[in-house]
N, C-alpha and C positions, 0 to 999 in steps of 0.2 A: 395478575402476577406483576408485581412492582419491580423496576429496575434496582438492582442491588447498590446500596449506598458504597462507594469506593472512591479512593484517594489515588490510585494508580491503576494502570491497564492491567496488570497482574491480578491485583484483587479483584477487579471488574470480571474478568473471564474465568477467575477461579471459583466465584460465587456463583456465576451462570452454571459453570462445568458441574456443580453440585446439585444445583437445584433443578435445571433444565438441561441435562447434558446431551439429549438427542436432536436438539434445536438445529437444523441445518442453516445457520445463520450466513455462511458465505459460499457463493458459488462463483467460482471462476470458470467461464463457458471456454469452451474449446474451439470455438471459430469455424467447425467443422474439419478441422485439422488434427484435433487430438480430443479425447474424452474430457468432459467436464470434470474439474476438480472441486468437490464439495467439502466443506468443513463444518463438523458440528463445534459447541463449545466443548465437549469431552475431548476429540480429536486435537482441537487447537491447544487445548491445556497439556494434553499427554506429550505433543510433539514439540511444544514450547519448552517443556521441561527437560526432554533429551537435549534440545539444542542449548540449554541454560548449563547442563552439565558438562556439556562440550567445551561451552565458552570456559568454564571453570579449569577443566583438564587443561586448556592451551594456557594456563595461567592469567587468565583475564581476572582484573581485580575492578572493585567498586570505582567507578569514574573512569576507567579505561575505554577508549573508543573503538569501533569497528565499522566499517564501512558496507552498504548494502547498495550494490549495484545491479538492480533486477527490475525487469517490468513487472507487471502486475500479476505475481504468484501468490498462492498461499502461504509459501513459505516466508515471503515477505512479512506477513502479519505474526507469522510463529515467531520469527526473529525480533519483532517488536516486542512481545511478550517475553522472549527470553530476556532479552534486555531490561525489560522492567523488574523480572525476577532477581537478576543478578546485579542489578544497579549499574551496569554497563551502559554506556552512551552509543545510541545508533546513530549514524550519519549515512542518512539517504543520499544517494548521487543518481541523478539520470545515467541510465545504462549507454546512452549514447555518448556520453560526455568522455574525451580522449585527449591524449597529449599534455601540454603544460596545464591547461586547467583542470586536469583531473589529478595530475601531480599536486598541484598546488591545494585543492581541496583536500587531500589525503593527509598530504604533510601539514598543512595549516591546522587540522583538527587532531593530528597526532595518531592516527589510527594504527593500532597494533595489528590489525587483521581485516580481511575484506571477504564479503560473499558476493558472487557475481555469477550471472547466466552465462553460459558457455558461449554466447554471441557476444560477451564485452570481454571475455578473458584475454583476447589478443590486445584489446585495448590497455588493460593492465599490463600485461607482459612487455607491451613496448616500453612502458617508463619504471619497469619494475627496478633498474639499477638507480633511478631518482628518488626512490622508496626506502630510506635507510632505516626507518621504523616497522615497516611491514615485515611481519614474523609468520603470517598464515594466510592461506585462501582456500575458501571452501566454494566449490561449483556446483550451480544447479544445472541440471538438463533442460534446455528450452524445448525439446521434442518438436523443433521446428521444421525438421527435415533436412538442414542445411549442414556442410561439412564444417562444424567450428572445432576448435581444438578441444581436448578434454584435460581433466585434472592431471592424467598420466603424463601430459606433454609439459607440464610447468613444475618446478620445483617449489616444495612445501604446500602444495595444492592437494586436496582430495575432495571426492565426490561427496556433496552433502546428503545424498540418500544413504549412504552407508550409516551416516550419523543418527538418522531417522529409524533405521532398522535395527538400531541397538535395544538391548532389553529396556523395559520401561524404570525410569527412574524417577525420583522425585526429588527435587532441590530444595533446600530451606531459604526461605526468602530472605535476601539481604533486607535491611532496616532502611527501606526506601520511603521517603516523605514526598507529599504533594508538591513540596517546593523545591525538590531535586532535580538536578538537569536529567532529561530523558533522551532528547534528539539534539543534535546539532544539523540545522538544515540549511543549505548554502543558497544565496540570491544567484541570480543569473549571471551576474558579471558583466554587465552592459555598459556600467560606468568605471571599469578597473576590475580589479581582482574579487572574485565571489566575496560575499560577506556571509561569515558564519552565524546564524541566528540560533541563540540557544533558545530550546523549548523545554518545558517544565512538565513533571507528571500531572499535574492537576489539570493540565491542557486536555487529558485523555481518560482520567478516571472518572468523570462524571459525563463522558460520552461527546465531548466536544461542543463547540459552541452552537451546532446547527440545533440540538436539542432546545437550547433557550430561545433562540432567534425565530424559528418559523412552525414551532409547534408540531413536528412531526409525530406519528404515532407507531404502533407494533405492525400496523395493518397494512402500511405504506412498504412497497418494496423499491428500493432504489437501484439505479444502475449508473455507472461512471466508466467510461474507458479514459479518464485522466488518470496520470500516473501517481502511484503512492508516493512516490519521491516529491510530490506537489502537496501543499498545505490544504489545497482544494479537495482532492480525493480522502485526504484524511479527515478532516474536519467536518466534511459535509456529507460523506457516504459511509467511510469505514466505522467512525466512532458512534455516530449513532446508530448504525446497525448492531454494534457488539453491546451498545448499551441498552437498547430497547429490546433487541432479538428480532430486529427486521431481518429479512433473509434477502441481503444485499447481492447483486449481480455485478461482477467486473469483467470487463475485458482487457485483454493484453495491452491493447493501444486503442484508441479513439479510430473509428473509422465511420465516415460519413454515410457511406453507401450501404453500410450494416445497421446503422443506429436503428431504424424501425423495425427491421427483421428481429433484432435481439430484443426491443422491448415488448414485441408482440410475444415472440415465442416465451419470454420468461414472465409475462404479465406483469412488467414493471410500472409502477405509478409515478416516478419521478426520474429525472436525470438531471446532472450539472454540466454546465458548460461555462468557458472563458474566452474572452477576446474575440478571435476572428471565427470560431467554431459556430457561431450562431449566423453569421452571414453565409458561411461554407454549407450548413444545412439549408437555409433557406432558398440558396442559389441553385440547389437541386432541382431538376425538372419537376414539375407539379404532377401528382397522380390524383385519381379519382378518389383513392381511399386514403390520402393524407390525415385525414382527421378520425379515421376507425383505427385507432389505437387505444390502449390502455392509460396513457399518461394523463395525470391529472395536473400536474405542475413542472415548469422546468426552473432551475435555480440557474441565474444567469448573472455573470459579471463582465459587464463590457458590450452587451447587445446594443447596435446603434439604436437611437430612440425612434428614428423613422420605420423601423420595421417592427415595433412593439405589438401594436394592434393587429398587424397583419399576419404575425406570425402565430399570435394566439388564434386568430380566425382560421388561418389555414389547416393548423395541426389540431385544433378542437380542444385547446388546452390554457391554462394560465401559465403566469411565468412570475417569478421573484427576482427583480433586479437589485443586486447588494454589492 
């Protein structure tokens, strides 16, 4: 079964939902705290249409922006697809962001709405008076057992699960093209105010750059704990999985102590890391079964050259530095 030709993320998922509806393409593992959340192509497409209808009912027009302050949830992906359906532009923001930096990103991008985890709702509410354009908030229950505020505690906020419980509806696609804006992703802001980088539909319709760069196949099962607010997790894990039908696995966040347990449990054949993550993994105490894992290769950005060979030998894998 060949990947479908597609110019946008919505087109890609819609075609797979028709030809391979029951493929369990995404697993968001529960870390032993909550049940795993699994999405097939059909479920992604159905939920994305419900969310697209809700965006339109909120008066969102083609080119309007909305923020997503979520850790790795299946709803994050469904919101991306909903944005692709409606022509609305998604602004992913790290859920830990708060204060003036959060206000700046929301105002600079002109967000009319925001979707946040309950763990980020207080950060949003702290700066609400500084967000004159923000009209609506959808809240995702993090199911993390902490006493976070809920949608009922905040004006103009609703629980997003109520939108996903609405009767199935199908939204007519807006006339989105490969060259149309799809996301505004902000830099870290280490040299001043964060810079909003505009990303286009073409980045995601073909499955992202990883499909072209290192020849992944459907038989690979990738894993990442990197945030979907970051280009690495999007381009190196999510989009190749959606394009090829890989059964990708995500954690809410990266935890070096759980890394090998996760890849063994789900039989993952690759994972991706950036910066100091490689050193953190390598500095863990050595175990006799370090090389007893299903990982074939690691995608790395920033692994120190002096541990390249030792990392491969210790964990019994190859790695690609890019």
